[in-house]
N, CA, C and O atoms as a DFTB+ gen file, in Angstrom:
172 C
 N C O
     1  1      52.383     156.545      62.869
     2  2      51.325     157.523      62.719
     3  2      50.467     157.203      61.499
     4  3      50.904     156.543      60.557
     5  1      49.264     157.682      61.550
     6  2      48.326     157.439      60.456
     7  2      48.569     158.449      59.337
     8  3      48.750     159.641      59.586
     9  1      48.570     157.957      58.113
    10  2      48.761     158.849      56.978
    11  2      47.484     159.648      56.732
    12  3      46.376     159.128      56.865
    13  1      47.655     160.895      56.378
    14  2      46.503     161.743      56.064
    15  2      46.045     161.463      54.639
    16  3      46.848     161.457      53.706
    17  1      44.773     161.236      54.487
    18  2      44.209     161.018      53.156
    19  2      43.790     162.362      52.579
    20  3      43.165     163.177      53.259
    21  1      44.137     162.578      51.332
    22  2      43.718     163.828      50.700
    23  2      42.259     163.712      50.289
    24  3      41.822     162.688      49.764
    25  1      41.528     164.765      50.535
    26  2      40.115     164.776      50.173
    27  2      39.977     165.323      48.762
    28  3      40.544     166.362      48.424
    29  1      39.227     164.617      47.957
    30  2      38.970     165.106      46.610
    31  2      37.506     165.509      46.516
    32  3      36.633     164.878      47.113
    33  1      37.255     166.558      45.765
    34  2      35.910     167.087      45.611
    35  2      35.231     166.404      44.434
    36  3      35.759     166.379      43.322
    37  1      34.061     165.855      44.693
    38  2      33.270     165.217      43.644
    39  2      32.205     166.194      43.183
    40  3      31.415     166.681      43.992
    41  1      32.178     166.483      41.894
    42  2      31.212     167.447      41.362
    43  2      29.788     166.949      41.491
    44  3      28.857     167.754      41.527
    45  1      29.597     165.651      41.561
    46  2      28.252     165.118      41.727
    47  2      27.621     164.679      40.425
    48  3      26.834     163.733      40.418
    49  1      27.939     165.332      39.328
    50  2      27.344     164.956      38.061
    51  2      28.330     165.217      36.933
    52  3      28.992     166.254      36.899
    53  1      28.420     164.285      36.032
    54  2      29.289     164.457      34.876
    55  2      28.480     164.853      33.647
    56  3      28.982     164.794      32.524
    57  1      27.222     165.257      33.858
    58  2      26.339     165.578      32.741
    59  2      26.348     167.061      32.382
    60  3      25.521     167.504      31.585
    61  1      27.252     167.821      32.944
    62  2      27.302     169.251      32.682
    63  2      27.837     169.520      31.275
    64  3      28.745     168.837      30.801
    65  1      27.258     170.527      30.617
    66  2      27.740     170.905      29.285
    67  2      28.789     172.000      29.373
    68  3      29.344     172.410      28.354
    69  1      29.067     172.475      30.579
    70  2      30.039     173.540      30.783
    71  2      31.346     172.961      31.279
    72  3      31.371     171.911      31.921
    73  1      32.423     173.646      30.978
    74  2      33.739     173.171      31.388
    75  2      34.071     173.452      32.832
    76  3      34.885     172.750      33.432
    77  1      33.449     174.477      33.401
    78  2      33.784     174.830      34.778
    79  2      32.510     175.081      35.586
    80  3      31.468     175.443      35.040
    81  1      32.619     174.883      36.878
    82  2      31.479     175.129      37.762
    83  2      31.125     176.606      37.810
    84  3      29.952     176.962      37.916
    85  1      32.125     177.460      37.733
    86  2      31.875     178.905      37.805
    87  2      31.029     179.378      36.629
    88  3      30.110     180.177      36.806
    89  1      31.336     178.886      35.429
    90  2      30.570     179.270      34.244
    91  2      29.137     178.744      34.350
    92  3      28.188     179.436      33.982
    93  1      28.986     177.530      34.850
    94  2      27.667     176.935      35.011
    95  2      26.830     177.740      36.008
    96  3      25.646     177.979      35.768
    97  1      27.428     178.153      37.112
    98  2      26.725     178.963      38.112
    99  2      26.338     180.329      37.560
   100  3      25.252     180.831      37.851
   101  1      27.208     180.926      36.774
   102  2      26.930     182.238      36.196
   103  2      25.772     182.167      35.205
   104  3      24.896     183.032      35.219
   105  1      25.755     181.160      34.355
   106  2      24.666     180.997      33.398
   107  2      23.348     180.744      34.128
   108  3      22.310     181.275      33.732
   109  1      23.379     179.937      35.191
   110  2      22.168     179.663      35.968
   111  2      21.651     180.944      36.623
   112  3      20.440     181.159      36.674
   113  1      22.542     181.790      37.121
   114  2      22.141     183.056      37.730
   115  2      21.505     183.984      36.706
   116  3      20.478     184.602      36.985
   117  1      22.099     184.088      35.536
   118  2      21.563     184.952      34.477
   119  2      20.189     184.463      34.033
   120  3      19.272     185.265      33.855
   121  1      20.041     183.154      33.856
   122  2      18.737     182.619      33.452
   123  2      17.678     182.837      34.532
   124  3      16.519     183.108      34.217
   125  1      18.066     182.719      35.797
   126  2      17.124     182.956      36.889
   127  2      16.693     184.425      36.913
   128  3      15.523     184.716      37.161
   129  1      17.609     185.343      36.661
   130  2      17.259     186.764      36.624
   131  2      16.319     187.076      35.467
   132  3      15.352     187.821      35.633
   133  1      16.599     186.509      34.297
   134  2      15.731     186.719      33.140
   135  2      14.335     186.179      33.418
   136  3      13.340     186.838      33.115
   137  1      14.258     184.997      33.986
   138  2      12.967     184.396      34.301
   139  2      12.206     185.219      35.341
   140  3      10.997     185.413      35.215
   141  1      12.905     185.699      36.362
   142  2      12.224     186.479      37.396
   143  2      11.717     187.815      36.845
   144  3      10.626     188.250      37.214
   145  1      12.482     188.473      35.974
   146  2      11.995     189.712      35.368
   147  2      10.812     189.445      34.449
   148  3       9.874     190.240      34.407
   149  1      10.841     188.348      33.720
   150  2       9.724     187.998      32.838
   151  2       8.448     187.792      33.640
   152  3       7.389     188.300      33.272
   153  1       8.547     187.047      34.734
   154  2       7.372     186.803      35.580
   155  2       6.908     188.096      36.247
   156  3       5.704     188.326      36.362
   157  1       7.827     188.936      36.685
   158  2       7.466     190.190      37.349
   159  2       6.709     191.121      36.417
   160  3       5.721     191.734      36.822
   161  1       7.157     191.234      35.173
   162  2       6.547     192.196      34.255
   163  2       5.318     191.652      33.539
   164  3       4.550     192.439      32.986
   165  1       5.103     190.360      33.525
   166  2       3.920     189.813      32.833
   167  2       2.751     189.545      33.764
   168  3       1.626     189.376      33.293
   169  1       2.979     189.500      35.074
   170  2       1.867     189.226      35.991
   171  2       1.569     190.398      36.871
   172  3       0.661     190.333      37.700
């Protein structure tokens, strides 16, 4: 029988300044909300 190969997840980039993907996603969400409120209230 053929052995099953384990799949490993590649993050895609090692240039992140955050230790975890969850923290990086949370910071990106917060920055997007701040930017959207800034654009909404200034225009």
